[in-house]
C-alpha positions as CSV (number, residue, x, y, z in Angstrom):
1,M,-21.3,-94.1,-8.4
2,K,-22.4,-96.6,-5.7
3,L,-25.4,-95.4,-3.9
4,A,-27.1,-96.6,-0.7
5,L,-30.7,-95.8,-0.1
6,G,-31.3,-93.9,3.1
7,T,-34.6,-94.7,4.7
8,V,-35.2,-92.2,7.6
9,Q,-38.1,-90.7,5.6
10,F,-39.7,-94.1,5.5
11,G,-40.2,-94.0,9.3
12,M,-40.7,-90.3,10.1
13,Q,-40.8,-86.9,8.6
14,Y,-37.2,-85.8,8.1
15,G,-35.2,-83.1,6.4
16,I,-35.4,-79.3,6.3
17,A,-36.7,-79.5,2.7
18,N,-39.2,-82.3,3.3
19,K,-42.7,-80.9,2.8
20,G,-44.5,-84.3,2.1
21,G,-44.0,-85.9,5.5
22,Q,-43.3,-89.6,6.1
23,T,-43.2,-91.7,2.9
24,E,-46.2,-94.1,2.7
25,R,-45.6,-97.8,2.4
26,P,-46.9,-98.2,-1.2
27,E,-44.5,-95.5,-2.3
28,V,-41.7,-97.2,-0.3
29,E,-42.4,-100.5,-2.2
30,R,-42.2,-98.6,-5.5
31,I,-38.9,-97.0,-4.5
32,L,-37.4,-100.3,-3.4
33,G,-38.5,-102.1,-6.6
34,Y,-37.0,-99.3,-8.7
35,A,-33.8,-99.4,-6.7
36,L,-33.2,-103.1,-7.4
37,Q,-34.0,-102.7,-11.1
38,H,-31.3,-100.0,-11.3
39,G,-28.5,-101.6,-9.3
40,V,-29.0,-99.9,-5.9
41,D,-28.7,-102.9,-3.6
42,M,-27.9,-101.3,-0.2
43,I,-30.2,-99.9,2.4
44,D,-29.3,-97.7,5.4
45,T,-31.7,-97.6,8.3
46,A,-31.7,-97.4,12.1
47,V,-33.7,-98.2,15.3
48,A,-34.0,-94.4,15.7
49,Y,-35.7,-93.9,12.4
50,G,-39.2,-94.3,13.7
51,D,-41.1,-97.0,11.9
52,S,-38.5,-97.4,9.1
53,E,-37.3,-100.9,10.0
54,A,-40.9,-102.2,10.3
55,C,-41.9,-100.5,7.1
56,L,-38.9,-102.0,5.2
57,G,-39.7,-105.4,6.6
58,M,-43.3,-105.3,5.3
59,A,-42.1,-104.0,2.0
60,G,-39.5,-106.7,1.6
61,V,-35.7,-106.1,1.7
62,E,-34.3,-109.7,1.6
63,K,-32.6,-108.8,-1.8
64,F,-30.8,-105.8,-0.3
65,R,-27.7,-105.5,1.8
66,V,-29.0,-103.8,4.9
67,V,-27.0,-101.5,7.3
68,T,-28.8,-100.6,10.5
69,K,-27.8,-98.8,13.7
70,L,-28.2,-99.5,17.4
71,P,-30.0,-97.0,19.6
72,A,-28.3,-93.9,20.8
73,K,-28.6,-94.8,24.5
74,I,-27.4,-98.0,26.2
75,E,-29.9,-99.5,28.7
76,G,-29.5,-102.6,30.7
77,D,-26.6,-105.1,30.5
78,V,-24.0,-103.8,28.1
79,E,-23.0,-107.3,26.9
80,D,-26.6,-108.2,26.0
81,W,-27.7,-104.8,24.7
82,A,-26.3,-105.0,21.2
83,S,-27.4,-108.6,20.6
84,E,-30.9,-108.0,21.8
85,H,-31.4,-104.9,19.7
86,L,-29.8,-106.4,16.6
87,K,-32.1,-109.4,16.8
88,A,-35.1,-107.2,17.3
89,S,-34.0,-105.2,14.2
90,L,-33.6,-108.3,12.1
91,K,-37.1,-109.5,13.2
92,R,-38.6,-106.1,12.2
93,L,-36.7,-106.2,8.9
94,R,-37.7,-109.8,8.3
95,I,-34.1,-110.9,7.4
96,S,-31.8,-113.3,9.1
97,T,-28.5,-111.3,8.9
98,A,-27.5,-107.7,8.2
99,Y,-24.6,-106.4,6.1
100,G,-23.6,-103.8,8.6
101,L,-24.3,-102.9,12.2
102,L,-23.3,-99.4,13.4
103,L,-23.3,-97.6,16.7
104,H,-25.3,-94.5,16.4
105,R,-23.0,-92.7,18.8
106,S,-19.3,-93.5,18.8
107,Q,-19.0,-92.2,22.4
108,Q,-20.7,-95.5,23.5
109,L,-17.3,-97.2,23.0
110,L,-15.5,-94.7,25.3
111,G,-17.6,-95.2,28.5
112,A,-17.2,-97.6,31.3
113,G,-18.7,-100.4,29.3
114,G,-16.9,-99.6,26.1
115,Q,-14.7,-102.7,26.0
116,L,-17.6,-105.0,26.8
117,L,-19.6,-103.4,24.0
118,A,-16.7,-103.8,21.5
119,R,-16.5,-107.5,22.4
120,S,-20.3,-107.9,22.0
121,L,-20.1,-106.3,18.5
122,A,-17.2,-108.6,17.6
123,R,-19.2,-111.6,18.8
124,L,-22.2,-110.7,16.6
125,K,-19.9,-110.6,13.6
126,S,-18.2,-113.9,14.4
127,D,-21.6,-115.5,14.9
128,G,-22.5,-114.5,11.4
129,L,-25.4,-112.1,12.3
130,V,-23.6,-109.2,10.6
131,D,-20.8,-108.9,8.1
132,K,-19.4,-105.6,9.2
133,I,-19.4,-103.6,12.4
134,G,-18.7,-99.9,12.9
135,V,-19.8,-96.5,13.9
136,S,-21.7,-93.5,12.6
137,I,-19.8,-90.3,13.3
138,Y,-20.6,-86.6,13.3
139,D,-17.1,-85.3,13.4
140,P,-13.8,-86.9,12.2
141,K,-12.3,-86.0,15.5
142,E,-14.2,-88.9,17.0
143,L,-12.0,-91.3,15.1
144,E,-8.9,-90.2,17.0
145,L,-10.5,-91.5,20.2
146,L,-11.8,-94.7,18.7
147,A,-8.5,-95.9,17.2
148,D,-7.7,-98.3,20.0
149,E,-11.2,-99.1,21.2
150,C,-12.7,-101.4,18.6
151,S,-11.8,-103.1,15.3
152,I,-14.0,-101.2,12.8
153,D,-15.0,-102.4,9.4
154,L,-17.4,-99.6,8.4
155,I,-17.7,-95.9,9.0
156,Q,-20.5,-93.6,8.1
157,A,-19.8,-89.9,8.2
158,P,-21.2,-86.6,6.7
159,F,-19.5,-85.3,3.6
160,N,-20.7,-82.6,1.2
161,I,-19.8,-79.3,-0.6
162,F,-19.8,-77.4,2.7
163,D,-18.7,-80.2,5.1
164,R,-15.3,-81.4,3.9
165,R,-13.9,-82.3,7.3
166,L,-13.6,-86.0,6.5
167,M,-11.3,-85.2,3.6
168,T,-9.4,-82.2,5.0
169,S,-8.7,-83.9,8.3
170,G,-6.8,-86.7,6.4
171,W,-9.2,-89.4,7.8
172,L,-10.7,-90.3,4.5
173,Q,-7.3,-91.2,3.2
174,R,-6.3,-93.0,6.4
175,L,-9.6,-95.1,6.4
176,H,-9.1,-96.0,2.8
177,E,-5.5,-97.2,3.4
178,D,-6.7,-99.2,6.4
179,G,-9.3,-101.0,4.4
180,V,-12.3,-99.5,6.3
181,E,-15.4,-99.2,4.2
182,V,-16.6,-95.6,4.1
183,H,-20.2,-94.5,3.6
184,V,-21.0,-90.8,3.4
185,R,-24.3,-89.2,4.1
186,S,-25.7,-85.7,4.0
187,A,-24.6,-85.0,0.4
188,F,-27.4,-82.5,0.0
189,L,-27.1,-81.2,3.7
190,Q,-30.7,-82.3,4.3
191,G,-31.8,-80.6,1.0
192,L,-30.4,-77.2,2.0
193,L,-27.9,-77.3,-0.8
194,L,-30.7,-78.0,-3.3
195,M,-32.9,-75.1,-2.3
196,P,-33.2,-72.0,-4.5
197,R,-31.3,-69.1,-2.9
198,V,-34.5,-67.3,-2.0
199,R,-35.8,-70.3,-0.1
200,V,-32.9,-70.8,2.2
201,P,-34.3,-70.1,5.7
202,E,-33.4,-66.9,7.5
203,Q,-31.8,-68.9,10.3
204,F,-28.8,-69.5,8.0
205,S,-28.1,-65.9,7.4
206,P,-24.8,-66.0,9.3
207,W,-23.5,-68.0,6.3
208,S,-25.1,-65.8,3.6
209,D,-21.8,-65.4,1.8
210,L,-21.3,-69.1,1.6
211,F,-24.8,-69.6,0.1
212,D,-24.3,-66.6,-2.3
213,Q,-21.1,-68.1,-3.6
214,W,-22.7,-71.6,-4.0
215,H,-25.6,-70.2,-6.0
216,A,-23.5,-67.8,-8.0
217,W,-21.3,-70.7,-9.1
218,L,-24.3,-72.8,-10.0
219,A,-25.8,-69.9,-12.1
220,E,-22.5,-68.9,-13.8
221,T,-21.7,-72.5,-14.8
222,H,-25.3,-73.6,-15.6
223,T,-24.7,-76.4,-13.2
224,N,-27.5,-78.6,-11.7
225,A,-27.2,-78.6,-7.9
226,T,-28.1,-82.3,-7.5
227,E,-25.4,-83.4,-10.0
228,A,-22.8,-81.1,-8.4
229,C,-23.5,-82.4,-4.9
230,L,-23.4,-86.1,-5.9
231,A,-20.3,-85.6,-8.0
232,F,-18.5,-84.1,-5.0
233,A,-19.6,-86.9,-2.7
234,N,-18.4,-89.5,-5.3
235,H,-14.8,-89.3,-4.1
236,P,-12.6,-92.2,-5.2
237,M,-12.1,-93.3,-1.6
238,V,-15.8,-93.3,-0.8
239,D,-17.5,-96.7,-1.1
240,R,-21.2,-95.6,-0.8
241,V,-23.1,-92.4,-0.9
242,V,-26.2,-92.6,1.3
243,I,-29.1,-90.7,-0.3
244,G,-32.5,-90.3,1.3
245,V,-35.6,-89.6,-0.8
246,D,-39.2,-88.8,0.0
247,N,-40.8,-90.3,-3.2
248,L,-40.1,-92.3,-6.4
249,D,-39.8,-89.2,-8.5
250,Q,-37.0,-87.8,-6.3
251,F,-35.2,-91.1,-6.4
252,K,-35.4,-91.2,-10.2
253,E,-34.0,-87.7,-10.3
254,V,-31.1,-88.6,-7.9
255,L,-30.3,-91.8,-9.8
256,H,-30.3,-89.9,-13.1
257,A,-28.0,-87.1,-11.7
258,S,-25.6,-89.7,-10.2
259,R,-25.0,-91.2,-13.6
260,G,-24.3,-88.0,-15.5
261,A,-21.0,-87.1,-17.0
262,F,-20.2,-84.3,-14.6
263,V,-17.1,-82.3,-15.5
264,Q,-17.4,-79.0,-13.5
265,K,-15.1,-78.6,-10.5
266,A,-16.9,-77.2,-7.5
267,P,-15.4,-74.1,-5.8
268,N,-13.8,-74.5,-2.4
269,L,-16.7,-73.7,-0.1
270,G,-15.6,-75.8,2.9
271,C,-16.9,-74.8,6.3
272,N,-15.9,-76.1,9.7
273,D,-18.6,-74.3,11.7
274,I,-20.5,-77.1,13.3
275,K,-23.5,-74.9,13.7
276,L,-24.0,-75.1,10.0
277,V,-22.6,-78.5,9.0
278,N,-24.1,-80.5,11.8
279,P,-27.9,-80.4,11.3
280,S,-28.5,-81.4,15.0
281,N,-27.5,-77.9,15.8
282,W,-30.0,-76.1,13.6
283,N,-32.7,-76.0,16.2
284,T,-30.5,-73.6,18.2
285,L,-30.0,-71.1,15.4
């Protein structure tokens, strides 16, 4: 399994299961060192992840392939916006080039300045500042609208035991056939899939049956939830599974689980309700 290290926790407190707050820099350095020692050579970050880029730059990421994301809102001149923000990110990260540059919102390509933005991204790639350009999506339906707007090398999308839309929509197969690199995130649904059943917050009671089935299967098959989630995300057409951790012990656990000989087949627990599968909607529950 090819993992990428998600770093939102390095810049801010993140995740419904996160009780430790933002990861401190000495711990970040230990995580990065352990990652390199064990073959995890890709980092996923973003301007929107608080102090993540600056923290990573101080810790040292020159030996990693770094994917970062532009801000969610375009301000100022569209043609200069991507270039200015990428150069600022590279300065914070203390690297000269990035492996990937993603739009944090695919809708940015659909507005009045969409074509200018697409050309700006292509120019950054041709100038050698990034190897691959692409978008981070929240719903595979976004890809239908983007098909003719920009030449995309890299897509990041949610994919987990509950959220199977990338696969069931047919887009995972299509992206693979088109040679687009696919990174999936939210394998643990922000830690929700790893929580003991009794700790799942009451706000998720509308999906009690789903959680009951998940935990019943784990118990009946004596299956480790971390291993099951990672095994599901490790689809043959997925290039990287982006995993965020709060501390080194968590990272060691994830790395160990990712390398296990998992043989169980998870039950079909797919859910298309965006109130559950899109964490940005959880504050409305």
